[in-house]
N, C-alpha and C positions, 0 to 999 in steps of 0.2 A: 875170505872178500878178494883174496889175491892182492895184489900191489900198487898204489898210486902213485903217478907223477901227475904235474902241474898245479893248479890251484884249485881248491877246493870253496864250496860256500855252503855251509850246511843249516842257514837260517832263510829261506824262503816262502811265498805265501802265494798261492792261485785263488783262483775264482771261486773254490770250495770255502774259502773264510773270505776275507777282504782283499787279495790282488786280480789283478788282470787279467794274466795268462792262465787260461788252463791248466791243468795238469799236464797233459802232455805237451804242450807247449813250452812251458815252463823248461822240459827235458830239452826241447829240443833247442830251447835258446840255451840254453847250458854249452850244449854243443856247438853251438857259432859262437860263443865267449870264449870257447878253452878252456872250459870247465869241464875237468874229469871225474867232479863227483861232486853230489850233491845230497843235500837233505829237504822235502818238504813237509814246513811246520807250520802247520795251518791252525790257528786257535781253536782247541777245544773239538779239534775232529780231524778223522785219517779217513774222508773221504776220498779224497782226489789219490790217495798212495800206489794205490793198485795201477790207476791209471797211467800213474806218474813213473811207476819201475818199470811196468811193458815197454812206455816209449822210452825211459832211458836207456834200457836194452836193445832195444833198435838204434838207438843213437850214440850205443858206445859207449856211454857213461855210466859210471860206478854211480846207483841210489842207494840210499837209507833213509829208510823209514822213520819218517817223525811226527811230531805234533807239538805243537807252543799250547801249555800247559797254562792253564790262569790256575792261583793258590792264591787264598787267603792267609796274610802271615800278622798275626795283632792288626794295626790299623791300615794294613798297606796291602795291596795286591798286588802278585809277583806272576811276570812272565818266566817260564821256565820250559829251554827245550829238553825234549825228551828226545832221545834217537836210539834205533836198533832194535826197538822191543816186539815181539810175537802180537802181534795184536788177535791172536785166538787164544792166549792161554787165558784161561779161566779168572784170573786175576786184575787182568786189562780189560775182559770184557764186563767185568762187576762194575771197576771204577769206572770205566767209558760209557756204561747204561745210564750212572746217576750223572754224570758230567750232561750228557745228553736231554735226561730227562730235565734238569734245571735249565738248559739253553733251551728247551723246546715247549715246554708246559707255558710259561709266561708270557708266548708272544703275541696275543690277542688283545690281554690287560695293556703289553708296551704300545702296542699302535695305538689303542684307545685313549692311553695316556698322550702318545704326543698329538695324537688330534685334538686333545682338552688344550692342548699348547696353542691349537690354531693352525697348526700344517694340512695341506690337503693330503691326509692318507685313509687308504682304506686296507681292509684285509685281501679284498681282490687287487687293487694295486700293485701293492707288495707280491703276491703272488705272482703277478707276470714276468718280474724279475727273477723268479725266487731258483734258488738249489732245491734238493726232496736230499737230506729232512731241511726242514725247513729251520735257520739259524739267524739270532742277531744278527748279522751281519747281510741277510736279506734284507732289515728293513734298514739297515744301514744304505747300503746299494741301493735302496728305495731314493732315502733321503739326497743322497749324492745326485742322483737323476733329475732333486727338485732346480739345482744351482743356487739354494738357497744363500745370502749373506749372512753368515755367521762369525763376521769380524775376527776371521782369523783361528776361528776353534772349529775343531771337525765337530759331525754330526755326533758322533759319539758323544763326545764332552758335554753337549748343548744339548741333547735330549735321550739318548739313550742312557747315558749313565744316571740323569737322574731320576729317570722314571722307574726303570728298574730300581733303584733302591726305594722311591717312591712306594712301588707294588710290593715289594719284599722277596724280591727276583737277583738279586744282587748277591747270593753268596755263589762263591767256588770249591772246590776243593781241599781239603786238609792238607798240608804240606809234609805230613809225616804215613800219613796211611797211602796218598797219591803218590809217596817216592816206593815205598815199599813195592806196592801195587805193581811197580812201573820195573823195579828192581828182579819180582816173580816171574817177570815175564821178561829179562834177560836186555832190559833195555838201561839209559844212561839216564842222567837229568845234571841239565846247567843251566846257572840264573841268566836270562836274557837281561841285557842295557839294565844294567844297577842303576845306573846312573839316570834313568827316567822315571817319571811319572808313572810310569807301571814298572816299579822297581822300586828302592832306597832314595828315590829322591826326597829330598827335605831334612836328611840325617847327617849329623855331625861324623865324618870320617871316624872317627871311634865307634861313631853306634853302627854304622856300618860294617865295620870289621866285627861288631858283639854279634849281628845281624846277621853275618854270615857264618861267625862259628858256627852259633842255634842252628841253622839251615843246615850247614852241614854234618852237626851232631842229628838231625833230622833225617840224611841220606841225603841232601844236596850232594853229586859227586863232584861237579866243575862249575864254571865261568865262563863268560863270553871272554877271552881276552880280544877278538877283534870285532869290531862295532865300527860305523863310519861315521858316527858321532862321538866318539872317545875322544878326549885331551888326552894330552900326554900325561897330564895328572892322574886323571881315570883308570888312563892303561899301565900305568906304575902300581897303581894303587889295588889292579886287579892282580900284577904280577908277583905283588907281596903274599893277596891271600893265597893267590896260587903256590908259591912257596910253601907260606908256613904251613897249608893244611893237607896239600900234596893235590892238591886237586888238578883234575882234568882242563884244558882249556879247550873253548871251544868257537866259535864265531860264525860268523856270515852276516852279510848285508842288509838283511833284513826286507829284501828286495818286494816289491808290489807291484811291479810293472809303473802303469801310470797310475796307480794310488798313491805314489810316493814318486814324485818329481825329482830327478835329478840323483836317483840311488841305483846304478843298476848293476846290475846281478855280476857276483865273482869281484867286480873292483872298487863296488861303493859310490863315493863322490868323488867326482874327478880322481879316479886312479888312488884314490887317500889309502885303500884295503887291497890285500894279498895275501891270502890264505893259501900258504906249504900246505902241497899234499902229504906231504912228513908230518904234520899235526895228526892225519886220518891213524896213526899208529899207536898211539896212545889210547882213543877214544875207542878203536876195535879191541884192541887188548882188553879194556874195560868192560866192552860187550860182550867177549870172548866168555869171559869171567864171570858174566852175569851169568850166562846161559848156561854156563857149567854145572853151577849151582843146584 
């Protein structure tokens, strides 16, 4: 992959899931931001990776293929950044087909459940704003377009999550088998924003540490060390887990464009993070070892 200098961002989103920039626009935005390497990590979908890779090559920015994988861990839903995998590998393709089946099959029922809650929504209206293949995030995109007053909560929390649970479509990948598929395809895994609700929020530090040890035993390679909303205590905790378990340190801004105001690609909130390109060296080494297996 070569030597990289400058700053990097290994957690970004495009219109393929819930970001506001197309994959190509994201690559050129990275160039404008002085970012030397970035990963596109859309939620449970790799639709934008080829477009982002092509634009990144034209922009002279290094691109790392990625995806933010949702896994079920006990009573928590976790987001895991996956990087460097070969999307054509049979193990990845099998895992990905199952992920997409779960994400696509329940959409008509999801729309009906939301309409039953008094929202002006139909499949035809969702399809007007949708990508192909259809995804839960297309439903969210339509809900956002209605400018509903959700009292500070997201459309995902108010409508999508409860309806998916109601109709039995809230199941995600199992960590051990998903991590094994990513590894077989030459990729690596890193726990994203452990401190959030889609993470290990609500557990004590001791419980969080025990969970991370268990996830590591299942095949988790790393944790996000850089993240815009970490406190100093959060970051110190991540550092201690990285040191104890020999984890890979990743990170990124979780950039969503206008859908997450105040967070800029490469620099986070008011410049509160700047991930040095040197951090990519260990990640590249681990990816290379996975590809060599």
